[in-house]
N, C-alpha and C positions, 0 to 999 in steps of 0.2 A: 136917193139918200134915205127915203122913208123906210125902205126895207132894211137898210143898214142900222138905222136907229131902233127899229123893232127888235133886231137881233141883239144889239148892244144893251138895250134896256130890259131885255128878257134874261140874258145870260149874266148881266152884272147889275150892280146898284148905281151905276153911273147914269145920271139923268141929264140929258142935253136938251131935249125938246119935250113938250107936253104932248102925250099921245093918249087919245081916248078910243081910237079905232084899232082894235087888235084882231083883224080878220084872219081866218085860217090860211088863206092864200098868201097874205103878207108874211105870216110865220114861215110858210114854206119857202118863199123867195128869200127870206133873210138867212137861210142856211148857208148860202154861198159866201156869206161874209164871216162865218164862224171862225175860220183860222185867222183872219185879220183881227177879229175881236180877241182871240187868244193872244195875238201879238201885243195888243193894248194891255191886256192883263199882265203879260210878261214884262212889258216896259215898266209898269207900276211896281211890280215886285222887285225887279232888278234895280230900279232906282232907289227903292227903299233899302235894299241890301247894301248898295253902294254908300248911301248916306249913313246908315246906322252901324255898319261894320267898322267905321272909324273909331268908335268909342264904346260899343257894347260888347260884352262877352259873347262867344259863339252860341252857347246854349240859350241865352236870353234872346239873341237875334233869331235863332231857329224858331222859337215859340212865337215871336212877333210875326215872322213871315208866314207861318201856318195860319195864325189868326187873321192876318191881313187878307190872305186869299179867301178865307171863309167869309169875312165881312164884305169883300169886294164882290163876291158872287152871291151873297145872301144865303150861303149854305145850300144852294140849289142842288149841286151835284152830291153833296154829303147826304142830303135827304134821300136822293135816289139810290145812293150806295147802300144806306142802311135798310131801306125798303126792299131792295133787291136781295140783300143778305137774309133778311127775315123770310122772304118768300122762297128763294131758291134752296136754302138750307133747312127748310122746314120739314122736308121728307114727306110732304103731302102730295096729293094729286095736282096735275097741272092747273086745273080750274081753281082749286083751293089756294095754290101758290099765288095766283093772280089776285084773288080776293085779299089775301094777307098783305100783298104789296100795296093794295089800294087803301088799307086801313091807315088812318092818320097816326095811330099809336105805334111806338117803336118797341120791338121785342128784344129778347135777350141776344139773339143772333146778330141783330143790327147793332146793338150796343157794343158787343165784343168785337165785331168786325171793324167798326169805326174806331174803337180804341186801338186796335192793332194797326190800322191805317195811319193814324196820327203818330203812333210810336215809331213806325217804320220811316215815315217822312221825316220826323224829327232826327232820328238816328242818321239818316242819309245826309241831311242838310249839315249837321255838325261835323261830318267827315270830309266836307269839301272846303277847299281854300276859298277866300272871298272872291277871287277872280273867276275861278271855275264855277262857283255858285252863281255868280251874276249871269254867266252864259246859260247855265242850267235853268235858271228861273225865267229867262227869256224864251227858251226853247220848250220847256215843259208844258205851258198852257197851249201853245200852238199844236204840239203833238196830241194833246188831250182832245182838242176840238176837231182835229183832223180825224181822229179815231171815232169821234161822235158822228161826224158827217158820213164816214164809211158805214157806221152802224145804221144810220137813217136811210141811206140810199141802197145798201146792199142786202138788207134783211127785211122780211115782212113785219108788219105791225101785228102784235098779238091780240089786241082788243078791237072791238067794233067801233069804239069811240075813245076819246081821251085827248088831252092837250097835245101829247106827242104825235097823235094821228095826223095833225095838220102838217107837221114837219115831213112825215113819211109820204103823205099824199101829194103835197104840192112842191116838194123840193126839186124833183126831176133828176134824171140820170146825169145830165151835163154838170150838175152841181158838184159832183165828186171831182171832176176834172178841174173845174174852176178853183175849188178850195185847195186841191193839191198843188196847183200852180202858185197860188198865193202863199202856201206853206213853204214851197221851195224858194220863192223869192225872199222870204223872211229868214229861212234857216241856212241856206247854202252860203251866204256871205260870212257866216261864223265858222266855216271850215269843215273839214272831213269829220272830226270828232263829233261835232254837233249834228251833222247830217246822219251819221251812223246811229247815234243815240236816239234821234227822233225817229228814224226808220224802224229800229228795233222796237221802240215803244209803241208806235202805231201798229206794227204787226202784232204785238202782244195784245193790244186793245181789240183788234179785229178777231183774234183767236178767242178772247173772252166773250165778245159779242156772239160769235158762233156757238159757244157753249151755252150761253143764256138762251139763245134762240132754239137750240135743240131741246132744252129743258122746258121752256115755256111755250114753244110753238110759234115763236116770233119775239120781237122786242117791244118794250114799252118806254115811256118817258123816264121811268125810274132806272131802267137798264142803261139808257143813254148816259145818265149821270154816273152810274157805276162804272161803265166803260171809260168815261173821262177820268175818273179818279184812279182807276187801275193803270191807265196809260201814263198819267202823270207820275205815279209811283215808279213805274218801270223806267221812265225817262231818268229820274233821279238815280235809280239803281245802276243803270248802264253808265251814267256819268261817273259814278263812284268807281265802278269796275274799270 
């Protein structure tokens, strides 16, 4: 359970136990629980949607759901998404891109990209019925974390060190199979539509990971976050379609 709590308390702001030991190998072993943690995030968002959709206008509900996910994850993946946009779209050399991504300041590319991400998520959410949205909110975080695990296990790490290095170094190849199995157990009961949406979204996430890896010579912790955000966006898009 220690590895599960390590993953839960890293990917979310849910605090269950007090942890002072954040060893690299524990980070790596926690990766196999990422889709399960995505399911927990999905349950929170779906439950919030179910409760608030009874009396709130759709556009207000959409804003609250987007904000709730950011608060629940501590904006971890949003930060990675903005840093990735700043670096990848800078038009600089590979080494300079990695330096830009490591800078704590956010540039114009990151701000514009994040604004577009929020706008697209908002637009897709308000286009769904409450029932469909509840399913989409359950599936979306699971697909996002599944794509993150694929990114961690299938692509090399671009830096000699970094927080994301522990995930890549200690996760192990069997992790991809374990997380995929957990994802199927969560998604398949929701039917064919949910399964297809999740599958297409994860595929899109892996394609984006491949693109980032080709540009940067590998992936980083920031690109893991970017892949997660793009996968979630694609999940919502496919549900709407």
